[in-house]
C-alpha positions as CSV (number, residue, x, y, z in Angstrom):
1,X,32.7,-1.3,-14.0
2,X,31.7,2.4,-14.0
3,X,33.5,4.7,-11.6
4,X,31.9,7.5,-9.5
5,X,34.0,10.5,-8.6
6,X,32.4,11.3,-5.2
7,X,34.4,14.5,-5.0
8,X,32.6,15.8,-8.1
9,X,29.1,15.2,-6.7
10,X,26.9,18.1,-5.6
11,X,26.9,18.7,-1.8
12,X,23.5,18.8,-0.1
13,X,23.0,19.8,3.5
14,X,20.0,17.7,4.3
15,X,20.1,18.7,8.0
16,X,22.1,21.3,9.7
17,X,25.7,20.0,10.1
18,X,25.2,17.0,7.7
19,X,26.6,17.7,4.3
20,X,26.3,14.8,1.9
21,X,27.1,13.6,-1.6
22,X,24.7,11.0,-2.9
23,X,24.8,8.4,-5.6
24,X,22.9,5.3,-6.5
25,X,23.6,1.9,-7.9
26,X,20.7,-0.2,-9.3
27,X,19.7,-1.3,-5.7
28,X,21.7,0.7,-3.2
29,X,22.0,4.4,-2.1
30,X,25.4,5.7,-1.0
31,X,25.8,8.9,1.0
32,X,29.3,10.3,1.8
33,X,28.7,12.7,4.7
34,X,30.8,15.4,6.4
35,X,29.3,16.0,9.9
36,X,29.8,18.7,12.5
37,X,30.1,18.1,16.2
38,X,26.8,18.6,18.0
39,X,24.6,18.1,14.9
40,X,22.0,15.4,14.9
41,X,19.6,13.3,12.9
42,X,16.2,13.1,14.7
43,X,14.6,9.8,15.6
44,X,13.0,8.2,12.6
45,X,12.6,5.0,10.7
46,X,12.3,3.8,7.1
47,X,12.0,0.4,5.4
48,X,15.6,0.3,4.2
49,X,18.4,-1.3,6.1
50,X,21.1,1.3,6.7
51,X,24.8,0.8,7.4
52,X,27.0,3.6,9.0
53,X,30.7,3.4,8.4
54,X,32.5,6.2,10.3
55,X,35.7,7.2,8.5
56,X,36.8,10.0,10.9
57,X,35.3,11.1,14.2
58,X,32.6,9.6,16.4
59,X,28.8,9.2,16.1
60,X,26.4,8.2,18.9
61,X,23.8,6.0,17.2
62,X,20.6,5.1,19.1
63,X,18.8,2.1,17.6
64,X,15.5,1.1,19.2
65,X,16.5,3.0,22.4
66,X,20.0,1.5,22.7
67,X,22.8,4.1,22.3
68,X,26.3,3.0,21.1
69,X,29.3,4.9,19.8
70,X,30.5,4.3,16.2
71,X,34.0,5.3,15.3
72,X,36.5,4.2,12.7
73,X,36.8,0.5,12.6
74,X,33.2,0.0,14.0
75,X,30.2,-0.3,11.6
76,X,26.6,0.3,12.8
77,X,23.9,-1.7,11.1
78,X,20.3,-0.4,11.4
79,X,17.7,-3.0,10.5
80,X,14.9,-1.9,8.2
81,X,12.0,-0.4,10.1
82,X,14.1,0.2,13.3
83,X,13.7,3.5,15.1
84,X,17.1,5.3,15.2
85,X,18.7,8.7,15.7
86,X,22.3,10.0,15.4
87,X,24.3,12.6,17.3
88,X,27.7,13.8,16.1
89,X,30.1,13.7,19.1
90,X,32.9,15.2,17.0
91,X,33.4,16.6,13.5
92,X,34.0,13.8,11.1
93,X,33.1,11.8,7.9
94,X,31.0,8.8,7.4
95,X,29.6,6.7,4.5
96,X,26.0,5.6,4.9
97,X,24.6,2.9,2.7
98,X,20.9,2.1,2.3
99,X,19.4,-1.1,0.8
100,X,17.2,-1.0,-1.1
101,X,17.9,2.4,-2.5
102,X,16.3,5.6,-1.2
103,X,15.2,7.4,-4.3
104,X,14.1,10.4,-2.3
105,X,17.8,11.2,-2.0
106,X,18.1,11.9,-5.8
């Protein structure tokens, strides 16, 4: 099985306060993010299912109008096509996985 050194990947700041390292398997996109308190991801939707695993810190995820707090030990699953937004309540780190892959993140 091939290994990916996520620390060696290029860092992209897609939105202010969201610095990510991206890689793809044949069907899945992985994003390793460092986020800054107060930063946000605007409400949007896409066809891919998206899973947020917070490693450090807290994120407020609003999915179809319902806000919940994701923190270490809690995983948020956003169904494909669901409207969602994110606000960083603290500084932290998260891994976000999209299926099928999001090739616009190459």
